[in-house]
N, C-alpha and C positions, 0 to 999 in steps of 0.2 A: 231241265235240259242243261242248264249252266253247269250243274254238278257232274254231268256225264263227261264233259270235255275238259274238265278242269286239269286233268293229268293224262299224259299219253298212256295208252294201254301198255303193260309190262308183261314180258315173258318171264315167269318164274321158273328157273331151271334147277332141278334137284338131281344131282349126280355125285356119287362118292369119288369118282375119278377126276382128279384135279385137272389133268391134261385135256380130258374131254370137255369139262366145263369151260376151260380157257379157250379151246379151239372153236366150240360152237358159239360161245359168247362173242368172240371176235367176228365170227361169220355173220351173226345176226346183227351186231352193231354196225358192221360195214353196209348192211342193208337198211340201216336207219331205224332198226327195231330197238326198243328199250328192254335191257335184260338185267335180272337180279339173279345171282347164283347162290346156291346152298349146297353144303357137302353132305347133308343128311335130311331126312324127312322131318326129324324132330327140330332141327335147327329152322327149317322152313315154317313148321307149325308155330314155334315160339314167336316168330315175327309177322306172321301172315295177317293181313287185315283184309277181310272179304269185301270191303267197300271199294278196294282199289280194282279198277278195271284191268283185265288181262287174262292170260291163260297159263297153264302149267305144262312144262316140258319136263317129264320125270323118267328116270331110269327104273327099269322093272325090278332088277335084282340089286338090292343094297344091303350091306351088313345090318342085321337087326330088324330094320323096318323098311320093307320094300315098297315099290310103287303101288302095288295092289292094295296093301294095307293103308297107305296114305289116301288112296282113292276111297276106300271104305270109311275111314275116319271122317273125311271131309263131307262125304255124302250123308253120313249119319247126322252130322252137325248141320246139314242143310246149307253148306258153304262151299260146295264143290264147283270150281270154275271149270271151263272146258279144259280137257287134258289131252296131250299127245304123249304117248309112251315110246321110250327107246329101250331096245333090248339087244343084248350081245348074240342072242340066237333066236331063231324062229320057232318059238315055243307056242304050239297051237292052242293047248288048253288055257295058257295065260293070256294070249291075245284074245281068245273068245270071251274070257272073264272080264278083261279090261273093256272090250267093246260093249259087253252087256251092261257094264257099269256106267256107260255113257261116254267112254273115250271117243275122241274125234278120229284118232288114227293110232297105229301101232306100227312103228318103224324099226328096221333092223340096222345095227351098227356094222360097219361104218355107213353112216347115213347118206343118201343122195341129197345134195344141197337143194335141188329143185323140189324134191318131194317134201322135204323138211320145211321149207319156206311156205310152200302150198298148204301143207297141214296146219302150220302155225297161223297163217293168214285166216284159214277157215275157222280156226278156234277163236281168234280175235273177233272175227265177224259175229260168231255165234254169241260171244260174250256181250257184244255191243247190242245185239238184237234182244237178248235176255234182259239186260239192264234197261233198255229203252221201254220194253213191254212192262217191266216192273214199275218204272217211273210213271208210265200211263195209268196203270191200275191204281197206284197210290194217289194220283191226281183225281181219279174218279171217285175213290173212297173218300177223299177229302170233301168233294162236293156233295157226296151222299150224306156225309155226317151233318151237313147244314139243313137237311130236311127235317120237318117236324114228324112225330110218329104218324100222324094223319096223312101227311104227304107221302111218307114211305108206303103206307097202305094203298094210297091211290096209285102210286107208281107200280106197285105189284099187280093191281087190277088192269092197269093200263097195259103192262107188258104181256098180260094173259090174253089180250086181244079183245077185252070187253068194251063195249060202248060206254059213253058217259052215263046214259040212262040206266044200263045194267049195274054199273058201278054204284051209282046213287041209290038204287034199290038195295043192293047188297050191303051198303054201308049206312042204310037208314037215313039218307039225306036227299037233297033235291039236286037235279041235274045242274043248275046254275052253280051251285057250290063246288060240284066236281069240276066244272070247267075252270073255276078260279084256282082250285088246287092244282089241277093239271097244268095250267099256264105257269104257276109258280115252280112246279117241278121241273118243267122244260127250262125255265130261266136259271134255276139253281144248278141244274145239271149241264148248263151250257149246250143244250140240245137244239139244233135247228129245225128238226122234224121228228115225227113219231118214230120213224124207222131209225133214226140216230139214237133216240132215247132207248129203244128196245136193245140196240147194239151195246150201249153203254152199260145198261142193266145186266145184260148177258155176260159181259166181261167181268163183272165183280160178282157174278153168281146170284143176282136177284132173281128168285124164282116166283112164278105166279102163286097166289094164295090157293090153299087146298079148296077145291071146288066139290061141294057135295051136290048130287043131283037129287 
């Protein structure tokens, strides 16, 4: 969690029109938002660090490399932050494509200040939620890595809803041993209850073992 708040979230603005960049950057900074501006998609890509929290405010039509292309490149790399598109005209096919690609909003220039601020706040909130969820999953995976192969096996049987006795029979051991393993699994996974253990396992995709009848 320390890493998440180390730096304020930034709005990365990509627009080839210098006057638009300047006007919007001033507007956002006046609202206390951190902004970095780029004159082209390539300039942005050269300096972008996906570890930095924030969102992208980008122009749809730019010479050579437009907003939709940038969206595709970032999505293909698995590095797409939440995006808000700006366009000089209400182009329906492009807006549909942008939204299908996961854009938060598609706004028409000259943009309404209230709509823009709202869209960007939504995008920043979404980015924070995604990063928080990722950090949580990484934490669970770290705990999971401390389990022995046998403890992992026991965990999978436990999340399948089997009793200690059934798990012991399936793994060819005694119920007492399974109880010991189960207690260790709970401790290592920092789970206060069985329900919490099942939830943690589900979040990292731990599936029950294949059960043959």
